[in-house]
C-alpha positions as CSV (number, residue, x, y, z in Angstrom):
1,M,-53.7,-14.6,-158.8
2,C,-54.2,-18.1,-157.6
3,P,-56.9,-18.7,-155.0
4,D,-56.1,-20.0,-151.5
5,T,-56.4,-23.8,-151.3
6,S,-57.1,-25.9,-148.2
7,T,-57.8,-29.5,-147.4
8,I,-60.2,-30.7,-144.6
9,I,-60.2,-34.4,-143.7
10,G,-62.8,-35.7,-141.2
11,D,-61.6,-37.0,-137.9
12,D,-63.3,-40.3,-138.5
13,V,-61.6,-40.9,-141.8
14,D,-59.3,-43.9,-141.6
15,P,-55.8,-42.9,-142.8
16,Y,-55.3,-46.3,-144.5
17,V,-57.6,-47.7,-147.2
18,M,-57.3,-50.0,-150.1
19,M,-58.2,-48.3,-153.4
20,D,-56.8,-47.2,-156.8
21,A,-54.7,-44.3,-155.7
22,L,-53.7,-43.3,-159.3
23,R,-57.3,-43.0,-160.4
24,L,-58.4,-41.1,-157.3
25,R,-55.5,-38.7,-157.8
26,Q,-56.6,-38.2,-161.4
27,I,-60.2,-37.5,-160.4
28,L,-59.2,-34.9,-157.7
29,L,-56.6,-33.4,-160.1
30,N,-59.3,-32.8,-162.8
31,L,-61.8,-31.3,-160.3
32,V,-59.2,-29.1,-158.6
33,N,-57.8,-27.9,-162.0
34,N,-61.4,-27.0,-162.9
35,A,-61.9,-25.1,-159.7
36,V,-58.6,-23.2,-160.2
37,K,-59.4,-22.3,-163.8
38,F,-62.7,-20.7,-162.9
39,T,-61.8,-19.0,-159.6
40,N,-60.0,-15.7,-160.0
41,E,-60.1,-14.9,-156.3
42,G,-61.3,-16.4,-153.1
43,A,-60.7,-20.0,-152.0
44,I,-60.8,-23.6,-153.0
45,T,-61.6,-26.3,-150.3
46,I,-61.0,-30.0,-150.7
47,R,-63.0,-32.2,-148.2
48,V,-62.9,-35.9,-147.4
49,E,-65.8,-37.2,-145.2
50,L,-66.9,-40.6,-144.0
51,I,-70.6,-41.0,-144.8
52,E,-71.3,-44.7,-144.5
53,P,-68.9,-46.5,-142.0
54,D,-68.5,-50.3,-142.3
55,T,-66.2,-52.9,-140.8
56,E,-65.1,-54.2,-144.2
57,A,-65.6,-51.3,-146.7
58,S,-66.8,-47.7,-146.0
59,T,-68.2,-45.0,-148.3
60,F,-66.4,-41.7,-148.4
61,R,-67.4,-38.4,-149.9
62,F,-64.8,-36.2,-151.6
63,S,-65.7,-32.7,-152.6
64,V,-64.0,-29.7,-154.2
65,T,-65.6,-26.3,-153.4
66,D,-64.7,-23.0,-155.0
67,T,-65.8,-19.4,-154.9
68,G,-65.6,-19.0,-158.7
69,I,-68.1,-18.0,-161.4
70,G,-70.6,-20.7,-160.7
71,I,-72.8,-22.6,-163.1
72,P,-76.4,-21.7,-164.2
73,E,-78.9,-24.4,-163.2
74,A,-79.9,-25.0,-166.8
75,K,-76.3,-25.9,-167.7
76,Q,-75.6,-28.2,-164.7
77,S,-77.2,-31.4,-166.2
78,S,-74.8,-31.3,-169.2
79,I,-71.6,-30.1,-167.5
80,F,-70.2,-33.7,-167.3
81,N,-70.6,-34.2,-171.0
82,S,-67.6,-33.9,-173.3
83,F,-66.6,-30.5,-174.6
84,V,-69.3,-28.6,-172.6
85,Q,-68.7,-25.4,-170.6
86,A,-71.2,-23.3,-168.8
87,E,-71.2,-20.3,-171.1
88,E,-70.0,-19.4,-174.6
89,G,-66.8,-17.5,-174.5
90,T,-65.6,-19.4,-171.4
91,T,-63.0,-21.3,-173.5
92,R,-61.6,-18.1,-174.8
93,K,-61.4,-16.5,-171.4
94,F,-60.3,-19.5,-169.3
95,G,-58.9,-22.0,-171.7
96,G,-59.7,-25.7,-172.2
97,T,-62.8,-27.3,-173.7
98,G,-64.5,-28.7,-170.6
99,L,-63.2,-32.3,-170.8
100,G,-61.8,-32.5,-167.3
101,T,-65.2,-33.0,-165.6
102,T,-66.1,-35.7,-168.2
103,I,-62.9,-37.6,-167.4
104,A,-63.7,-37.3,-163.7
105,R,-67.2,-38.7,-164.2
106,Q,-65.9,-41.6,-166.3
107,L,-63.3,-42.5,-163.6
108,V,-65.7,-42.3,-160.7
109,T,-68.2,-44.5,-162.6
110,L,-65.4,-47.0,-163.5
111,M,-64.6,-47.2,-159.7
112,G,-68.3,-47.8,-158.9
113,G,-69.0,-44.4,-157.4
114,Y,-71.3,-41.4,-158.0
115,I,-70.5,-37.9,-158.9
116,G,-72.5,-34.6,-158.8
117,L,-72.4,-30.9,-158.3
118,E,-74.0,-28.0,-156.5
119,S,-73.7,-24.5,-157.8
120,Q,-75.1,-21.0,-158.1
121,P,-73.9,-18.3,-160.6
122,G,-71.6,-15.8,-159.0
123,Q,-71.3,-17.8,-155.7
124,G,-69.1,-20.8,-156.7
125,S,-69.5,-24.5,-157.1
126,T,-69.1,-27.8,-155.3
127,F,-68.2,-30.9,-157.3
128,W,-68.5,-34.1,-155.2
129,F,-68.1,-37.8,-155.6
130,T,-68.5,-40.9,-153.4
131,L,-66.4,-44.0,-153.4
132,R,-66.6,-47.2,-151.4
133,M,-63.1,-48.3,-150.1
134,A,-61.9,-51.1,-147.9
135,T,-59.8,-50.4,-144.7
136,S,-56.2,-51.4,-144.7
137,A,-53.4,-51.9,-142.2
138,P,-50.6,-49.3,-142.0
139,P,-47.5,-50.0,-144.2
140,T,-44.8,-52.1,-142.6
141,E,-41.5,-50.8,-141.4
142,S,-39.6,-53.1,-143.8
143,G,-41.4,-51.5,-146.8
144,D,-40.3,-48.0,-145.7
145,Q,-36.7,-49.2,-145.5
146,Q,-36.8,-50.6,-149.0
147,E,-37.9,-47.3,-150.3
148,T,-34.8,-45.5,-148.9
149,R,-32.2,-48.0,-150.2
150,P,-31.8,-46.5,-153.7
151,S,-30.6,-43.1,-152.4
152,T,-28.1,-44.8,-150.2
153,G,-26.8,-46.7,-153.2
154,H,-26.4,-43.5,-155.1
155,L,-24.2,-42.0,-152.4
156,S,-22.0,-45.1,-152.1
157,T,-21.3,-45.0,-155.9
158,Q,-20.9,-41.3,-156.2
159,K,-19.1,-40.4,-159.4
160,G,-19.1,-36.6,-159.0
161,R,-20.9,-33.6,-157.5
162,L,-23.2,-31.7,-159.9
163,L,-25.2,-28.5,-159.7
164,L,-28.3,-28.3,-161.8
165,A,-29.8,-24.8,-162.5
166,E,-33.3,-25.4,-164.0
167,D,-36.6,-23.7,-163.2
168,Y,-39.1,-26.3,-164.6
169,P,-39.9,-28.9,-161.9
170,I,-40.5,-31.8,-164.5
171,N,-37.1,-31.2,-166.0
172,Q,-35.6,-31.1,-162.6
173,R,-37.0,-34.4,-161.6
174,V,-36.1,-36.1,-164.9
175,I,-32.5,-34.9,-165.0
176,R,-32.0,-35.6,-161.4
177,K,-33.3,-39.2,-161.8
178,H,-31.0,-39.9,-164.8
179,L,-27.9,-38.5,-163.0
180,E,-28.6,-40.1,-159.6
181,D,-29.3,-43.5,-161.2
182,A,-25.8,-43.1,-162.8
183,G,-24.2,-42.4,-159.4
184,Y,-23.9,-38.6,-159.4
185,L,-24.7,-36.4,-156.4
186,V,-27.0,-33.6,-157.6
187,T,-27.9,-30.2,-156.1
188,I,-30.8,-28.3,-157.7
189,V,-31.4,-24.6,-157.8
190,N,-34.3,-22.8,-159.5
191,N,-32.6,-19.8,-161.3
192,G,-29.3,-18.3,-162.1
193,E,-29.1,-16.2,-159.0
194,E,-29.4,-19.2,-156.8
195,A,-26.7,-20.9,-158.9
196,V,-24.3,-18.1,-158.3
197,H,-25.0,-18.2,-154.5
198,A,-24.5,-22.0,-154.5
199,C,-21.1,-21.6,-156.3
200,M,-20.0,-19.0,-153.8
201,N,-20.3,-21.6,-151.0
202,S,-19.5,-25.0,-152.6
203,R,-17.3,-26.6,-155.2
204,Y,-18.9,-28.7,-158.0
205,D,-17.4,-31.0,-160.6
206,L,-19.9,-29.9,-163.3
207,I,-22.7,-27.3,-163.6
208,L,-25.7,-27.9,-165.9
209,M,-27.2,-24.4,-166.6
210,D,-30.6,-23.8,-168.2
211,V,-30.3,-20.8,-170.5
212,Q,-33.8,-19.3,-170.0
213,M,-34.6,-18.9,-166.3
214,P,-36.4,-16.2,-164.3
215,V,-34.6,-13.8,-162.0
216,M,-31.2,-14.3,-163.7
217,D,-30.7,-16.2,-166.9
218,G,-28.0,-18.8,-167.6
219,H,-25.7,-16.5,-169.5
220,E,-25.5,-13.9,-166.8
221,A,-25.1,-16.5,-164.1
222,T,-22.2,-18.2,-165.9
223,R,-20.4,-14.8,-166.2
224,K,-20.9,-14.1,-162.5
225,I,-19.6,-17.6,-161.6
226,R,-16.5,-17.1,-163.7
227,S,-15.8,-13.7,-162.1
228,D,-17.1,-13.9,-158.6
229,C,-17.0,-17.5,-157.5
230,P,-13.4,-18.8,-157.0
231,L,-14.5,-22.3,-156.0
232,C,-16.2,-22.8,-159.4
233,A,-14.5,-20.3,-161.6
234,D,-13.0,-23.1,-163.7
235,T,-15.8,-25.6,-163.4
236,P,-17.2,-26.9,-166.7
237,I,-20.6,-25.3,-167.4
238,L,-22.9,-27.1,-169.9
239,A,-25.8,-25.1,-171.3
240,L,-29.3,-26.6,-171.4
241,T,-31.4,-25.1,-174.2
242,A,-34.2,-26.1,-176.6
243,N,-32.8,-23.7,-179.2
244,A,-29.4,-24.9,-180.6
245,D,-29.3,-22.5,-183.5
246,R,-26.2,-20.6,-184.4
247,E,-27.2,-17.5,-182.5
248,T,-27.8,-19.5,-179.3
249,Q,-24.5,-21.3,-179.7
250,N,-22.6,-18.1,-180.1
251,A,-24.3,-16.5,-177.1
252,C,-23.4,-19.5,-174.9
253,K,-19.7,-19.3,-176.1
254,Q,-19.6,-15.6,-175.4
255,A,-20.9,-16.4,-171.9
256,T,-18.0,-18.8,-171.4
257,M,-20.1,-21.9,-171.3
258,N,-18.1,-25.0,-172.2
259,D,-20.7,-27.0,-174.2
260,I,-24.4,-27.3,-175.1
261,L,-26.9,-30.1,-174.3
262,T,-30.1,-29.6,-176.3
263,K,-33.6,-30.1,-174.9
264,P,-35.7,-32.3,-174.8
265,I,-33.1,-33.9,-172.5
266,R,-32.5,-37.6,-173.4
267,R,-30.8,-39.9,-170.9
268,N,-28.0,-41.2,-173.1
269,T,-27.1,-37.8,-174.4
270,L,-27.1,-36.3,-171.0
271,L,-25.0,-39.0,-169.4
272,A,-22.5,-39.0,-172.3
273,G,-22.1,-35.2,-172.1
274,V,-21.6,-35.2,-168.3
275,D,-19.2,-38.2,-168.4
276,Q,-17.1,-36.6,-171.1
277,W,-16.6,-33.4,-169.1
278,I,-16.0,-35.1,-165.7
279,H,-14.1,-38.2,-166.7
280,G,-13.3,-37.8,-170.4
281,S,-11.5,-35.4,-172.7
282,G,-13.2,-32.2,-171.5
283,V,-13.5,-31.0,-175.1
284,A,-16.7,-29.7,-176.6
285,R,-18.6,-32.1,-178.7
286,P,-19.2,-31.5,-182.4
287,D,-21.6,-28.8,-183.5
288,P,-25.1,-30.0,-182.3
289,G,-26.7,-28.4,-185.3
290,T,-30.1,-26.9,-185.1
291,S,-32.8,-28.2,-182.7
292,R,-36.0,-29.9,-183.9
293,E,-37.9,-26.6,-183.6
294,V,-41.1,-26.4,-185.7
295,I,-41.5,-23.0,-187.4
296,A,-44.4,-21.3,-189.0
297,E,-46.1,-24.3,-190.6
298,P,-49.6,-25.7,-189.8
299,V,-49.4,-28.4,-187.2
300,S,-51.5,-31.5,-187.9
301,S,-51.5,-34.0,-185.1
302,E,-54.6,-36.1,-185.7
303,D,-52.5,-39.1,-186.7
304,I,-50.0,-38.7,-183.8
305,L,-50.7,-40.1,-180.4
306,P,-50.9,-37.4,-177.7
307,I,-48.0,-39.1,-175.9
308,D,-45.8,-42.0,-176.7
309,Y,-45.8,-44.1,-173.5
310,D,-43.6,-46.8,-175.0
311,V,-40.8,-44.4,-175.8
312,A,-41.2,-42.6,-172.4
313,L,-41.0,-46.0,-170.6
314,Q,-37.8,-46.8,-172.4
315,E,-36.4,-43.4,-171.4
316,F,-37.4,-43.5,-167.7
317,G,-37.7,-47.2,-167.1
318,D,-40.5,-46.6,-164.6
319,M,-44.2,-46.4,-165.7
320,D,-45.3,-45.1,-162.3
321,L,-42.9,-42.2,-162.7
322,V,-44.0,-41.5,-166.3
323,V,-47.7,-41.4,-165.3
324,E,-46.9,-39.2,-162.3
325,L,-44.9,-36.7,-164.4
326,V,-47.6,-36.6,-167.1
327,G,-50.2,-35.9,-164.4
328,E,-48.0,-33.0,-163.2
329,L,-47.7,-31.7,-166.8
330,I,-51.5,-31.7,-167.2
331,W,-52.0,-30.0,-163.9
332,K,-49.6,-27.2,-164.7
333,L,-51.1,-26.8,-168.2
334,D,-54.5,-25.8,-166.8
335,M,-53.0,-22.8,-165.0
336,Q,-50.5,-22.1,-167.8
337,I,-53.3,-21.9,-170.5
338,R,-55.3,-19.5,-168.3
339,D,-52.1,-17.4,-167.9
340,M,-51.6,-17.4,-171.6
341,Y,-55.1,-16.2,-172.4
342,D,-54.5,-13.4,-169.9
343,A,-51.2,-12.5,-171.5
344,L,-52.8,-12.5,-175.0
345,T,-55.5,-10.2,-173.7
346,R,-52.8,-7.8,-172.5
347,E,-50.8,-8.3,-175.7
348,D,-47.9,-9.4,-173.6
349,L,-46.1,-11.4,-176.3
350,D,-42.9,-11.9,-174.2
351,G,-44.9,-13.4,-171.3
352,L,-46.9,-15.6,-173.7
353,R,-43.7,-16.7,-175.4
354,R,-42.0,-17.7,-172.1
355,I,-45.0,-19.8,-171.1
356,A,-45.1,-21.5,-174.5
357,H,-41.4,-22.2,-174.2
358,T,-41.9,-23.9,-170.8
359,I,-44.7,-26.0,-172.1
360,K,-42.6,-27.0,-175.1
361,S,-39.8,-28.1,-172.7
362,G,-42.0,-30.3,-170.5
363,A,-44.0,-31.8,-173.4
364,G,-40.8,-32.7,-175.3
365,T,-39.3,-34.3,-172.2
366,L,-42.3,-36.5,-171.7
367,E,-42.7,-37.5,-175.4
368,A,-46.0,-35.5,-175.8
369,V,-45.1,-34.6,-179.4
370,P,-48.3,-32.9,-180.6
371,L,-48.3,-30.6,-177.6
372,Y,-44.6,-30.0,-178.1
373,K,-45.3,-29.0,-181.7
374,A,-48.2,-26.8,-180.8
375,A,-46.2,-25.0,-178.1
376,T,-43.2,-24.5,-180.5
377,Q,-45.6,-23.0,-183.1
378,L,-47.0,-20.5,-180.6
379,E,-43.5,-19.6,-179.4
380,H,-42.4,-18.9,-183.0
381,L,-45.5,-16.8,-183.7
382,C,-44.8,-14.7,-180.6
383,K,-41.2,-14.1,-181.7
384,A,-42.5,-13.1,-185.2
385,K,-45.3,-10.9,-183.6
386,E,-48.0,-12.6,-185.7
387,M,-50.9,-11.2,-183.6
388,T,-53.7,-12.4,-185.9
389,A,-52.5,-16.1,-185.7
390,L,-52.0,-16.2,-181.9
391,P,-55.6,-16.9,-180.8
392,H,-55.8,-20.0,-183.1
393,A,-52.4,-21.2,-182.0
394,L,-53.4,-20.9,-178.3
395,G,-56.6,-22.7,-179.0
396,H,-54.6,-25.5,-180.5
397,I,-52.6,-25.9,-177.3
398,A,-55.8,-26.0,-175.3
399,A,-57.2,-28.6,-177.6
400,E,-54.0,-30.7,-177.4
401,H,-54.2,-30.4,-173.6
402,D,-57.7,-31.9,-173.6
403,R,-56.7,-34.6,-176.1
404,L,-53.8,-35.5,-173.8
405,K,-56.1,-35.7,-170.8
406,A,-58.5,-38.0,-172.5
407,F,-55.8,-40.2,-173.8
408,V,-54.1,-40.5,-170.4
409,Y,-57.4,-41.5,-168.9
410,I,-57.9,-44.3,-171.4
411,Q,-54.3,-45.5,-171.2
412,T,-54.2,-45.5,-167.4
413,A,-57.2,-47.8,-167.4
414,S,-55.3,-50.1,-169.8
415,F,-52.2,-50.0,-167.8
416,H,-54.0,-51.2,-164.7
417,G,-55.5,-54.0,-166.7
418,K,-52.1,-55.1,-167.8
419,R,-50.6,-54.8,-164.3
420,L,-48.2,-52.2,-165.5
421,L,-49.0,-50.1,-162.5
422,S,-49.3,-51.3,-158.9
423,D,-52.8,-52.3,-157.8
424,P,-53.3,-51.7,-154.1
425,T,-56.3,-54.2,-154.1
426,A,-54.3,-57.0,-155.7
427,T,-53.6,-60.1,-153.5
């Protein structure tokens, strides 16, 4: 169960400041992730306070307080060091290797601030840091208008109305961006049941249906749309799946799906498939063959970058979006890894497999190949019920998660230096 989270911002905190928003978000993300990981019940509070006002640049204190397990005093001096956690066995129980606080310290130091903690075992912890930031004027009205223009352009060049049934937020955002940039109008639902409800009330030119979803999967939803939704009974339905093996293909055909698009979703493949069914022949493409699934082989990723930013940038065309999506992936992974350790303790192989499948999908979409391979390996081991191999495979995912965190920190600093990301302090 996730703890309650609240944010308290002091009344004297200026709403507009000039600072590195991306790095601040990464610091808070790491500290909040850490709090969530070690707080089974209770609350997490994020505070922002003005501690040294100044007409040009003021000093602010940010803090993240939790009611979690706490940290013994003897361990507090080393908690910001790499690969350090408060107690042995913490990694096994909660996941990760303690790199999040190290990255937070490095970022705070890089921005000229200070970081520290206050904690008592069994009563929780407060991680805090201070930063000096210059005040800024509110954004201009013209800037707001520019931000809304792309969506207006999409509507004016609308090529078709699509329904996307997909439960993973990162995939939702990626697919939606590709389709809207191409001129399609997209409606998103989170599971098969919501897809059926949408089709009862609206007509769509095409439906993109994820196969594995909670509440109702894509196969059942497709059958219900064909039988119970007159407005969309004949609408082409394309399956989205990471497993394009013969068994999956047959199951999709039996569910009366028209075609299959394999994950990770790639822009050109997605747009070609959609265009073919809306404006083209409407005939299923050649057999996609098997997916690039990695089966029971040891995964060595030391010589592979945790994420290929160059390929991701080519795919999305927007480095700000790539960095934001990677941050979301990392944030979700902290909770997913804890949930996987819980599932392993309960020997819930189906639950463990589902989480691994979700991680595989997000990592593949964002070109995080080592994490993709590690998640694929764990998913396969769950299917094969290889109980003795699961702890090591899960530890491998946790290690790749921390390797990705560290790499993202280093690359983000590099991007700022090359002006690949917007710098609020630039003149």
